[in-house]
C-alpha positions in Angstrom: -10.8 17.6 -23.6 -8.8 20.8 -23.0 -6.4 20.4 -26.0 -9.3 19.7 -28.3 -10.9 23.1 -27.6 -9.8 25.9 -29.9 -7.6 28.2 -27.8 -5.4 31.3 -28.4 -1.6 30.6 -28.6 -1.0 32.4 -25.3 -3.5 30.2 -23.5 -1.9 27.0 -24.9 1.5 28.3 -23.8 0.2 29.0 -20.3 -1.4 25.6 -20.0 1.9 23.9 -21.1 3.9 25.9 -18.6 1.5 25.1 -15.8 1.7 21.3 -16.6 5.5 21.5 -16.7 5.7 23.5 -13.4 3.3 21.0 -11.8 5.4 18.0 -12.6 8.6 19.8 -11.7 7.1 20.6 -8.3 6.3 16.9 -7.8 9.6 15.5 -9.1 12.1 18.0 -7.7 12.0 17.0 -4.0 12.3 13.3 -5.0 15.3 14.1 -7.3 17.0 16.0 -4.5 16.5 13.0 -2.1 18.0 10.7 -4.7 21.0 12.9 -5.4 22.0 13.3 -1.8 21.9 9.5 -1.3 25.2 9.5 -3.2 26.8 12.5 -1.5 30.1 11.8 0.3 29.1 13.7 3.4 27.5 12.9 6.7 25.0 15.6 6.1 22.3 15.4 3.4 22.9 19.0 2.2 25.1 21.2 0.1 28.0 21.5 -0.6 28.5 18.4 -2.8 31.4 16.5 -1.4 31.7 13.9 -4.1 30.1 10.7 -5.3 29.9 7.6 -3.1 28.0 4.4 -2.6 28.9 4.2 1.1 25.4 5.0 2.1 24.3 1.8 0.5 27.2 -0.6 1.1 29.4 1.2 3.7 30.6 -0.8 6.7 32.7 1.8 8.7 31.1 4.5 10.9 29.8 7.0 10.1 29.4 5.7 6.6 27.3 2.6 7.5 25.1 1.8 4.5 21.5 0.6 4.3 22.5 -3.0 3.7 24.7 -3.0 6.8 22.3 -1.1 9.1 20.7 -3.9 11.2 17.8 -1.9 12.4 16.8 -0.8 8.9 17.2 -4.3 7.4 15.2 -5.8 10.3 12.4 -3.2 9.7 12.4 -4.0 6.0 11.8 -7.7 6.9 9.0 -6.6 9.3 7.4 -4.5 6.6 7.6 -7.3 4.1 6.0 -9.7 6.6 3.1 -7.3 7.3 2.7 -6.5 3.5 2.4 -10.1 2.5 -0.3 -10.8 5.2 -2.2 -7.6 4.4 -2.0 -8.3 0.7 -3.3 -11.9 1.0 -6.1 -11.0 3.4 -7.2 -7.9 1.3 -7.3 -9.9 -2.0 -9.2 -12.8 -0.4 -11.8 -10.6 1.2 -11.8 -8.1 -1.7 -12.7 -10.9 -4.1 -15.5 -12.1 -1.9 -16.8 -8.5 -1.6 -16.7 -8.1 -5.3 -18.9 -11.2 -5.9 -21.2 -10.1 -3.1 -21.8 -6.6 -4.4 -21.8 -7.5 -8.1 -23.8 -10.7 -8.1 -26.3 -10.4 -5.3 -29.2 -8.2 -4.3 -30.2 -8.0 -0.6 -31.6 -5.7 2.0 -29.1 -3.2 3.2 -26.8 -3.6 0.3 -26.3 0.2 -0.2 -25.6 0.7 3.5 -23.1 -2.1 3.5 -21.4 -0.7 0.4 -21.1 2.7 2.1 -19.6 1.1 5.2 -17.1 -0.7 3.0 -16.1 2.7 1.5 -16.0 4.5 4.9 -12.3 3.7 5.7 -11.3 5.8 2.6 -12.5 9.0 4.1 -11.4 8.4 7.7 -8.0 9.8 8.5 -5.4 7.1 9.1 -4.6 8.5 12.5 -8.2 8.4 13.6 -8.6 4.9 12.2 -5.5 3.7 14.1 -6.6 5.2 17.4 -10.1 3.7 17.0 -8.7 0.2 16.4 -6.3 0.6 19.3 -9.0 1.8 21.7 -11.4 -0.9 20.7 -8.9 -3.8 20.8 -7.5 -2.6 24.1 -11.0 -2.5 25.6 -11.8 -6.0 24.4 -8.4 -7.2 25.7 -9.1 -5.7 29.1 -12.6 -7.1 29.3 -11.4 -10.6 28.4 -8.4 -10.4 30.8 -10.7 -9.4 33.7 -13.0 -12.3 32.9 -10.5 -15.0 32.2 -7.2 -13.8 33.8 -5.4 -14.6 30.6 -3.2 -12.2 28.6 -4.4 -11.5 25.0 -1.2 -10.3 23.4 -2.7 -10.2 19.9 -5.1 -7.4 21.0 -2.2 -5.2 22.2 0.0 -2.9 20.1 2.0 -5.1 17.8 2.2 -6.7 14.3 -1.2 -8.3 14.6 -2.9 -5.0 15.2 -0.8 -3.4 12.4 -1.9 -6.1 10.0 -5.6 -5.7 11.0 -5.4 -1.9 10.9 -3.9 -1.8 7.4 -6.2 -4.6 6.2 -9.3 -2.6 7.4 -8.8 0.1 4.7 -6.6 -1.6 2.0 -9.4 -4.2 1.5 -11.6 -1.4 0.1 -9.1 -0.7 -2.7 -8.9 -4.4 -3.5 -12.6 -4.6 -3.6 -13.0 -1.7 -6.0 -10.3 -3.0 -8.4 -11.7 -6.5 -8.5 -15.3 -5.3 -8.7 -14.5 -3.1 -11.7 -13.3 -6.1 -13.7 -16.0 -8.5 -12.5 -18.7 -6.1 -13.8 -17.2 -6.6 -17.3 -17.6 -10.4 -17.1 -20.1 -12.0 -19.5 -22.3 -14.2 -17.3 -23.2 -16.3 -20.4 -19.8 -17.9 -20.2 -20.6 -19.3 -16.7 -24.1 -20.4 -17.9 -22.5 -22.2 -20.8 -20.2 -24.1 -18.4 -23.1 -25.0 -16.2 -25.0 -26.3 -19.3 -22.0 -28.5 -20.1 -22.1 -30.1 -16.6 -19.8 -28.0 -14.6 -20.7 -27.2 -11.0 -21.2 -23.6 -9.9 -17.9 -23.5 -8.1 -16.2 -25.3 -11.0 -17.5 -22.7 -13.5 -16.2 -19.9 -11.2 -12.9 -21.5 -10.6 -12.2 -22.4 -14.3 -13.7 -19.4 -16.0 -14.5 -16.4 -13.7 -11.3 -16.5 -11.6 -9.0 -16.7 -14.6 -10.8 -13.7 -16.0 -10.4 -11.8 -12.7 -6.7 -12.9 -12.3 -5.2 -9.6 -13.8 -7.3 -7.5 -11.3 -6.5 -9.9 -8.5 -2.7 -9.6 -9.1 -2.9 -5.9 -9.6 -4.8 -5.4 -6.3 -2.3 -7.7 -4.6 0.6 -5.5 -5.8 -1.3 -2.3 -4.8 -2.0 -3.7 -1.4 1.6 -4.6 -0.8 2.7 -1.1 -1.9 0.2 0.6 0.3 1.1 -1.6 3.3 4.8 -1.1 2.9 4.5 2.7 2.8 1.7 3.2 5.4 2.6 5.4 8.3 -0.3 7.1 10.0 -2.3 4.0 10.9 0.8 1.9 11.6 2.2 4.5 14.0 -0.9 4.2 16.3 -0.7 0.4 16.4 3.0 -0.5 16.3 4.6 -2.4 19.1 8.3 -3.4 19.7 8.7 -4.6 16.1 8.8 -1.5 13.9 8.1 -1.5 10.2 10.3 0.5 7.9 8.3 3.7 7.9 8.3 3.8 11.7 12.1 3.1 11.9 12.8 5.9 9.5 10.7 8.3 11.5 12.5 7.3 14.7 15.9 7.9 13.0 14.7 11.2 11.6 14.0 12.4 15.1 17.6 11.8 15.9 18.8 13.8 12.9 18.7 13.3 9.2 21.6 11.4 7.5 22.1 10.4 3.9 21.3 6.8 4.8 17.6 7.9 5.0 18.0 9.3 1.5 19.4 5.9 0.4 16.4 4.1 2.0 14.0 6.6 0.3 15.6 6.0 -3.1 15.2 2.2 -2.6 11.6 2.7 -1.6 11.0 4.9 -4.7 12.5 2.3 -7.0 10.5 -0.5 -5.4 7.3 1.6 -5.6 7.9 2.3 -9.3 8.5 -1.4 -10.1 5.4 -2.4 -8.2 3.4 0.4 -9.8 4.4 -0.8 -13.3 3.5 -4.3 -12.4 0.1 -3.2 -11.2 -0.5 -1.3 -14.5 0.8 -4.4 -16.4 -1.7 -6.7 -14.6 -4.6 -4.3 -15.0 -4.0 -3.9 -18.8 -3.5 -7.6 -19.3 -6.2 -9.4 -21.2 -7.5 -12.7 -20.1 
């Protein structure tokens, strides 16, 4: 709306300068991180010592690259494992939530919808601590009653998956619900009149219509899971995802290998973001 309103030349100039400065402010730190991933120095800072790919493929200390750093590669695998589970659970529950809120009227619907949105406004640290305290209390109670050890309720990958799932599901629900509300119910009614069952009509007509939103929400869920830190930090055990491993290494001192990892993360995030936009814009 702003460009459509008649404005003095000076105002338009200030607006364009503001937009340019804003995007430079966002992009400059990322550009600096990317540049120092190729600096031939053991310190990610000036002066520039020359171009190198050692921080990606190096094998000799101190230039051990990302792809030869066992702890980082192991943590990438752990993050991928968590992201796949979180994405699958979030999409499955998010699709069910979308049908529940878009197709049904019941007592307490507004309250349930508010509870579904609640994880969006709770800080990740508080969410993680709450899940940890609750699960530990349940584990202690069960262990006192049965004498068994409930490892899944202790800090570890299961709690990390459940913790991330608890708020990422909300995003999946919102994305899928937005597309479901655009669906023409007469298409399902036509299928039912032609002899299809209720589930058959949903499976053959509604689900294909929702597929772009389902795929987009799956991509977003994987991206959010892979980059989550606050909630994961409170729930992680001995197997650390990538963000936790990077944090631990940063406490020991920053090296260009962390810049290289960050560059790979930015590239992966950009690709996943483009895929998400592609799926959302795709017409069924």
